[in-house]
C-alpha positions in Angstrom: -10.4 -8.1 -11.0 -7.8 -5.6 -11.6 -8.8 -2.0 -12.8 -6.9 -2.9 -16.2 -8.0 -6.7 -16.8 -11.8 -5.4 -16.0 -11.1 -3.2 -19.6 -8.5 -5.3 -21.8 -11.8 -8.0 -21.4 -14.2 -5.4 -22.5 -12.0 -3.6 -25.6 -12.0 -7.9 -26.5 -15.9 -7.8 -26.7 -15.4 -4.8 -29.3 -15.5 -6.2 -32.6 -13.5 -3.0 -33.6 -11.1 -3.8 -31.4 -7.8 -3.2 -33.3 -8.8 -0.3 -34.7 -9.5 1.3 -31.4 -5.7 -0.3 -29.8 -4.1 1.6 -33.3 -5.7 5.1 -33.0 -4.4 4.3 -28.9 -1.6 4.0 -29.7 -1.2 6.8 -32.2 -2.3 9.0 -29.8 -0.2 8.4 -27.0 2.9 8.9 -29.5 1.3 12.3 -29.8 1.3 12.5 -25.6 4.7 11.6 -25.1 6.3 14.1 -27.2 3.9 17.1 -25.7 6.0 15.1 -22.6 9.7 15.9 -24.5 8.3 19.1 -24.8 7.0 19.3 -21.1 10.2 19.1 -19.8 12.5 21.7 -22.1 9.8 24.2 -21.1 9.0 24.1 -17.1 10.5 26.1 -15.2 11.2 26.5 -11.3 9.3 29.4 -10.9 5.2 28.3 -11.6 4.1 24.9 -9.7 2.9 22.7 -13.4 2.0 19.1 -13.5 1.6 16.8 -16.3 -1.8 15.4 -16.7 -3.4 12.5 -19.8 -1.4 14.7 -21.6 -2.4 18.2 -20.4 -0.6 20.8 -18.8 -1.9 21.5 -15.6 -1.1 25.6 -13.9 -1.8 25.9 -10.5 -2.2 28.9 -8.3 -0.7 30.5 -5.7 -1.7 28.9 -2.7 -3.5 30.3 0.6 -2.0 31.3 4.1 -3.8 27.8 5.7 -2.2 25.7 2.7 1.0 26.9 3.2 0.3 26.5 7.0 0.0 23.2 7.4 2.5 21.7 4.5 4.6 23.6 6.6 4.5 22.6 10.0 3.6 19.0 8.3 6.6 19.4 6.6 9.1 20.7 9.8 7.8 17.4 11.4 8.2 14.5 8.7 11.4 16.2 8.3 13.4 16.7 11.5 12.0 12.8 12.0 13.1 10.8 8.3 16.5 13.4 9.1 16.9 12.1 12.4 16.1 8.1 11.8 18.2 8.5 8.7 15.0 7.0 6.7 15.5 8.1 3.6 14.4 11.9 2.1 10.8 14.1 1.8 10.6 16.4 -0.7 8.3 19.4 -0.8 6.3 21.4 -3.1 8.5 21.3 -6.4 9.6 17.8 -6.0 8.4 16.6 -9.8 7.5 13.1 -10.0 7.3 11.3 -13.0 5.0 7.8 -13.1 4.5 5.6 -16.1 2.0 8.6 -17.9 1.6 11.5 -15.5 3.9 14.4 -13.5 3.2 15.2 -10.8 4.7 18.1 -7.9 3.0 16.3 -4.6 2.8 19.0 -1.4 5.0 15.7 0.3 6.5 13.3 -0.1 9.1 10.9 1.2 11.2 8.6 -0.1 13.1 5.6 1.8 16.7 4.9 2.0 15.9 2.5 -0.6 15.3 4.9 -3.4 17.4 7.8 -2.1 20.8 6.5 -1.6 19.9 6.5 -5.7 20.1 11.4 -6.1 22.3 13.2 -7.0 23.0 16.2 -7.2 21.1 18.5 -9.9 18.3 15.8 -10.6 14.9 17.1 -11.0 12.8 14.4 -12.0 12.1 11.7 -9.2 10.7 8.3 -9.6 7.5 6.9 -7.3 7.8 8.0 -3.5 6.7 5.7 -1.0 4.4 8.8 0.5 2.8 11.1 -0.8 0.3 14.6 1.1 -2.0 16.2 -0.7 -3.6 19.3 0.3 -6.6 20.0 -0.8 -7.9 23.3 -2.5 -11.1 24.5 -4.6 -8.8 23.3 -7.6 -7.2 20.7 -6.7 -9.8 18.7 -4.9 -10.8 17.0 -8.1 -7.6 15.8 -9.0 -6.3 14.9 -5.6 -9.9 12.8 -4.7 -9.7 11.2 -8.9 -6.3 11.2 -11.4 -4.6 11.2 -8.6 -5.2 8.6 -6.1 -5.9 6.8 -8.9 -2.0 6.9 -10.5 -1.0 6.1 -6.8 -2.6 3.7 -6.2 -2.1 1.6 -9.5 1.6 2.4 -8.8 1.8 1.5 -5.3 3.0 4.3 -4.0 2.0 2.1 -0.2 0.2 5.6 1.7 -1.7 8.5 0.3 -3.0 11.3 3.3 -5.0 14.3 2.5 -5.6 16.9 4.7 -8.5 19.6 4.4 -6.8 23.0 6.2 -9.8 24.2 5.7 -11.9 21.6 7.9 -8.8 20.2 9.5 -9.4 17.0 8.7 -7.0 13.8 7.3 -7.5 11.1 5.1 -4.7 8.0 5.1 -4.9 5.4 2.7 -2.6 2.5 2.5 -2.3 0.3 0.4 -4.5 -3.6 1.3 -3.4 -7.0 0.6 -5.0 -6.4 -2.2 -2.8 -3.4 -3.9 -5.7 -1.4 -3.6 -5.7 1.7 -1.3 -7.9 1.5 2.4 -9.1 4.0 4.5 -7.6 4.2 7.7 -8.1 7.1 8.5 -10.3 9.6 8.5 -10.0 12.1 11.4 -9.3 16.3 12.5 -8.4 14.8 15.9 -6.1 11.8 17.3 -2.3 10.2 16.3 -1.5 10.2 12.9 0.9 7.0 12.0 2.1 6.0 9.2 3.4 2.2 8.7 5.8 3.4 5.3 8.0 5.9 7.3 9.3 3.1 10.5 8.2 4.7 13.9 6.3 8.5 12.8 3.2 8.7 14.5 1.9 12.4 16.0 -0.9 13.9 16.7 -2.9 15.3 14.0 -3.5 18.8 16.2 0.3 18.9 15.6 -0.1 19.4 11.6 -2.9 22.6 12.2 -1.6 24.0 15.4 1.9 25.9 15.7 1.6 25.2 19.5 0.9 21.8 19.2 3.5 21.2 17.0 6.8 23.2 18.5 5.2 20.7 21.5 5.3 17.8 19.4 8.8 18.6 17.6 10.3 18.8 20.8 9.1 14.9 21.9 10.2 13.9 18.1 14.4 15.2 19.1 14.2 13.8 22.6 12.6 10.7 21.2 
């Protein structure tokens, strides 16, 4: 049974279900108005997200966060571009889901979605592959509401990276449309089923020399 069905069943057992639904609709209406205002107010300068009615402004990232993001983006964007698989977004790509708006560290859209993107576009649909790099300020949401939201919106793969411990976690939707942990490691190979043929040494995400070696291999294959 899905989470939605469980919540509906629990609500229908409550004697004041109708009143609760009415209040919830009112709160969601007010939230929608705040979200519209959020779209009008956001700028290119800040990394901000709209999560469950709240505007979250992120602090500047630490060096290890930026290093990991840059190294992985270099490999991912090169591979996707070479094989014309779609579009890779970094840092400031805002994805709009049913209720919330996020700016993932990295995301990939298949060609099926990317071919509809236009110049000047600033809001994007759910991607097919998302990367979030943990920090003290974001870890709770990365493992909490974002994990739930990405799963609920059928984002095929979700990669969580710990830049300090140098460990990656790859989650993939299973037949029940739930995230299943496929890999948790600081060594070995990272393989994506969403980005066809993309396989890299995990070390290449954290080490400049290994990254350049892997980049050369990707370009030559």
